[in-house]
C-alpha positions as CSV (number, residue, x, y, z in Angstrom):
1,M,7.2,-30.0,-11.3
2,L,6.5,-27.3,-9.2
3,R,7.6,-27.0,-5.5
4,N,5.2,-26.5,-2.6
5,K,5.7,-23.0,-2.3
6,D,5.3,-22.4,-6.1
7,F,1.9,-24.0,-6.3
8,L,0.8,-22.2,-3.1
9,V,1.8,-19.0,-4.5
10,L,-0.3,-19.9,-7.9
11,L,-3.4,-20.5,-5.7
12,I,-2.9,-17.5,-3.7
13,R,-2.9,-15.6,-6.8
14,L,-6.0,-17.1,-8.2
15,F,-7.8,-16.6,-4.7
16,L,-6.7,-12.8,-3.9
17,G,-7.4,-12.3,-8.1
18,Y,-11.0,-13.6,-7.5
19,V,-11.5,-11.7,-4.3
20,F,-10.8,-8.4,-5.6
21,F,-11.9,-8.7,-9.3
22,S,-15.3,-10.2,-8.1
23,A,-15.5,-7.2,-5.3
24,G,-15.2,-4.5,-7.8
25,I,-17.6,-6.1,-10.4
26,C,-20.4,-6.5,-7.5
27,K,-19.8,-2.9,-6.7
28,L,-20.2,-1.7,-10.2
29,T,-23.2,-4.0,-10.6
30,H,-24.8,-2.8,-7.1
31,G,-24.4,-6.2,-5.9
32,N,-25.6,-8.2,-8.9
33,F,-22.4,-10.3,-9.4
34,G,-21.3,-13.0,-7.0
35,Q,-18.4,-12.1,-4.4
36,L,-16.5,-13.1,-1.0
37,I,-16.4,-9.4,0.3
38,G,-18.1,-6.2,0.2
39,P,-19.9,-4.0,0.6
40,P,-21.7,-3.9,-2.6
41,W,-23.5,-0.8,-1.6
42,L,-20.2,1.1,-0.9
43,E,-21.2,3.7,-3.9
44,E,-24.5,4.3,-2.5
45,A,-23.1,5.0,1.1
46,L,-20.2,7.3,-0.2
47,A,-22.4,9.2,-2.4
48,K,-24.2,10.5,0.4
49,H,-21.1,12.2,1.5
50,G,-20.3,13.5,-2.4
51,L,-17.7,10.4,-2.8
52,G,-19.6,8.5,-5.1
53,L,-16.9,8.8,-7.8
54,F,-14.3,7.7,-5.4
55,A,-16.2,4.6,-4.6
56,Q,-16.2,3.9,-8.4
57,V,-12.4,4.4,-8.3
58,V,-12.2,1.9,-5.7
59,A,-14.2,-0.7,-7.8
60,V,-12.3,-0.3,-10.9
61,C,-8.9,-0.6,-9.1
62,Q,-10.0,-3.8,-7.4
63,V,-11.1,-5.3,-11.0
64,I,-7.7,-4.1,-12.5
65,I,-5.7,-5.6,-9.5
66,G,-7.7,-8.9,-9.8
67,A,-7.4,-9.0,-13.5
68,L,-3.4,-8.5,-13.2
69,L,-3.2,-11.5,-10.6
70,F,-5.1,-13.6,-13.0
71,S,-3.0,-13.0,-15.9
72,Q,0.0,-14.2,-14.2
73,R,2.2,-12.4,-16.8
74,F,1.4,-9.3,-14.9
75,S,0.7,-10.9,-11.3
76,L,3.8,-9.1,-9.6
77,L,2.3,-5.6,-10.7
78,G,-1.0,-6.8,-9.3
79,A,0.4,-7.7,-6.0
80,V,2.3,-4.5,-5.6
81,M,-0.6,-2.5,-6.3
82,L,-2.8,-4.8,-3.9
83,V,-0.6,-3.6,-0.8
84,P,-2.1,-0.1,-0.5
85,M,-5.6,-1.4,-1.3
86,N,-5.3,-3.9,1.5
87,I,-3.7,-1.5,3.9
88,S,-6.4,1.2,3.4
89,I,-9.3,-1.6,3.5
90,L,-7.8,-2.8,6.7
91,A,-7.5,0.9,8.2
92,V,-11.2,1.5,7.4
93,T,-12.5,-1.5,8.9
94,V,-10.8,-1.0,12.2
95,S,-11.6,2.6,12.4
96,Q,-15.1,1.7,11.8
97,N,-14.9,-1.2,14.5
98,W,-16.4,-3.6,12.2
99,T,-16.6,-7.1,13.8
100,G,-14.6,-9.6,12.3
101,T,-13.6,-7.9,9.1
102,P,-10.4,-6.5,10.3
103,Y,-9.0,-10.2,11.0
104,V,-10.2,-11.2,7.4
105,N,-8.4,-8.3,5.7
106,T,-5.3,-8.8,7.9
107,V,-5.3,-12.5,6.5
108,F,-5.6,-11.0,2.9
109,L,-2.7,-8.6,3.7
110,L,-0.4,-11.4,5.0
111,L,-1.3,-13.6,1.5
112,N,-0.4,-10.3,-0.4
113,L,2.9,-9.9,1.3
114,S,3.5,-13.4,0.7
115,L,3.4,-13.1,-3.0
116,L,6.0,-10.0,-2.8
117,L,8.4,-12.2,-0.6
118,Y,8.1,-15.0,-3.2
119,E,9.4,-12.2,-5.7
120,S,11.7,-10.6,-3.1
121,K,14.8,-10.9,-5.4
122,R,13.2,-8.8,-7.9
123,F,13.3,-5.9,-5.4
124,W,16.8,-6.1,-4.3
125,F,18.2,-3.6,-6.9
126,L,16.3,-0.9,-4.8
127,F,18.5,-1.2,-1.9
128,S,21.9,-1.8,-3.8
129,P,24.0,1.1,-5.1
130,E,25.5,-1.3,-7.7
131,V,24.3,-2.7,-10.9
132,M,22.7,-5.9,-10.2
133,M,22.1,-8.8,-12.7
134,P,18.5,-9.7,-13.2
135,A,17.0,-12.1,-10.8
136,E,16.7,-15.9,-12.0
137,P,13.0,-16.6,-13.3
138,T,10.8,-18.3,-10.6
139,P,9.2,-21.6,-12.0
140,L,6.1,-19.7,-12.2
141,E,7.5,-17.7,-15.3
142,Q,6.2,-20.5,-17.6
143,F,2.7,-19.3,-16.8
144,R,3.4,-15.7,-18.1
145,S,3.9,-16.9,-21.7
146,G,1.3,-17.2,-24.9
147,K,-1.6,-15.1,-25.6
148,L,-4.0,-16.3,-22.6
149,P,-2.6,-13.9,-20.2
150,W,-3.8,-10.8,-22.8
151,A,-7.0,-12.7,-23.2
152,I,-7.5,-12.9,-19.5
153,L,-6.9,-9.1,-19.3
154,A,-9.4,-8.4,-22.5
155,A,-12.1,-10.5,-21.0
156,A,-11.5,-8.7,-17.4
157,L,-11.9,-5.5,-19.1
158,S,-15.1,-6.5,-20.9
159,T,-16.7,-7.7,-17.9
160,M,-16.0,-4.1,-16.2
161,V,-17.3,-2.3,-19.5
162,S,-20.6,-4.3,-19.7
163,T,-21.5,-3.6,-16.2
164,Q,-22.9,-0.2,-17.5
165,F,-25.2,-2.2,-20.3
166,S,-26.2,-5.7,-18.8
167,Y,-25.9,-7.7,-15.6
168,D,-26.4,-11.0,-17.6
169,M,-23.4,-9.8,-20.1
170,T,-21.5,-8.9,-17.1
171,N,-22.0,-12.2,-15.6
172,G,-21.2,-14.0,-19.0
173,F,-17.7,-12.1,-19.4
174,G,-17.0,-12.7,-15.7
175,L,-17.4,-16.5,-16.3
176,L,-15.4,-16.1,-19.5
177,T,-12.6,-14.4,-17.4
178,F,-12.4,-17.3,-14.6
179,G,-12.5,-20.0,-17.5
180,L,-9.5,-18.3,-19.3
181,T,-7.6,-18.0,-15.9
182,G,-7.9,-21.6,-15.2
183,A,-6.6,-22.6,-18.9
184,C,-3.7,-20.3,-18.3
185,A,-2.8,-22.4,-15.2
186,L,-3.6,-25.9,-16.5
187,L,-2.2,-25.7,-19.7
188,P,1.6,-25.6,-18.7
189,P,2.9,-29.2,-18.3
190,S,4.5,-28.6,-14.8
191,L,1.1,-29.4,-12.6
192,S,0.5,-32.9,-11.3
193,R,-2.7,-34.6,-11.7
194,L,-3.8,-33.7,-8.2
195,E,-2.5,-30.1,-8.7
196,K,-4.7,-29.7,-11.7
197,V,-7.8,-31.0,-9.9
198,M,-7.3,-28.4,-7.4
199,V,-7.1,-25.7,-9.8
200,V,-10.1,-27.0,-11.5
201,Q,-11.9,-26.9,-8.2
202,A,-10.7,-23.4,-7.7
203,I,-12.1,-22.4,-11.0
204,A,-15.3,-24.2,-10.2
205,N,-15.9,-22.2,-6.7
206,M,-15.5,-19.1,-8.9
207,F,-18.2,-20.1,-11.1
208,L,-20.4,-21.3,-8.3
209,M,-20.1,-18.0,-6.2
210,T,-21.0,-16.1,-9.6
211,L,-23.9,-18.4,-10.1
212,G,-24.8,-18.4,-6.3
213,K,-28.4,-17.3,-6.8
214,I,-29.1,-20.7,-8.7
215,S,-30.6,-23.2,-6.1
216,G,-28.1,-25.7,-4.8
217,A,-25.1,-23.6,-5.8
218,L,-24.0,-22.6,-2.5
219,P,-24.1,-25.9,-0.6
220,V,-22.0,-27.4,-3.7
221,L,-19.6,-24.6,-3.3
222,A,-19.3,-25.5,0.7
223,V,-18.4,-29.1,-0.2
224,N,-16.3,-28.4,-3.1
225,S,-14.1,-26.0,-0.9
226,G,-13.9,-28.7,2.0
227,I,-12.6,-31.2,-0.5
228,L,-10.2,-28.7,-2.0
229,L,-8.9,-27.9,1.4
230,V,-8.2,-31.7,2.1
231,L,-6.5,-32.3,-1.3
232,L,-4.3,-29.5,-0.8
233,L,-3.1,-30.8,2.8
234,V,-2.5,-34.1,1.1
235,N,-0.5,-32.6,-2.0
236,L,1.7,-31.0,0.6
237,W,2.3,-33.9,2.5
238,L,2.8,-36.0,-0.6
239,T,5.2,-33.4,-2.2
240,S,7.2,-32.9,1.0
241,R,7.9,-36.5,1.0
242,K,9.4,-36.9,-2.5
243,P,12.7,-35.0,-1.5
244,V,12.9,-37.6,1.4
245,A,12.4,-40.7,-0.8
246,A,14.6,-39.2,-3.4
247,S,17.5,-38.9,-0.8
248,A,16.8,-42.4,0.7
249,L,17.2,-43.6,-3.1
250,H,20.5,-42.0,-3.6
251,A,21.8,-43.0,-0.4
252,A,20.8,-46.7,-1.1
253,A,22.5,-46.5,-4.8
254,K,25.8,-45.7,-2.9
């Protein structure tokens, strides 16, 4: 079974993966893909200053980073690549005096840093002059195995390529990417039933954001997000009680 921090890291990977994957695809489709952060008009705005290619590079990098986070197998690489992306976005929003946006980007940066903190032992060799043993695998390593991580990357690449041909095809490949991401998280046996429900809800939110133009999708998204938050708090409380109960049981046995 996963500990609280393990499951939270899994959810953060899914959340940040979606935020940046969808933001990149939305820019490449000029706003024809559901997303949480913008602006979808970045390429048009920067093209006026001869920076249209730069905007496309930013969008492609966001897609790649999101796909790496989704894959679980390469999530650490995605988290490392996301740091300069988050810092750059935060610097731009602060320098442009955007209202509220810098606070949102600060939250994204803190979540990003929490992913690196979780994997901090993997970086100790950078600060030690001596040869170090490989870091012990985290409980989330079980989500790296199999063919699904590769299938996620393939679906994400297909989504990005299809932005040049058909928006409907892009949405289809995007939904496939989200579905494979959910399967990658759900198939290992370590999640409890409640945790699996929350993962399904997270993936459902990705579908709802992508299909947000359909009538009634956004209200369902809001309700589902509220329920997900409540279930997360309940799960954290229940999981935190298990060690206490186990200790009491052990003491009674003595």
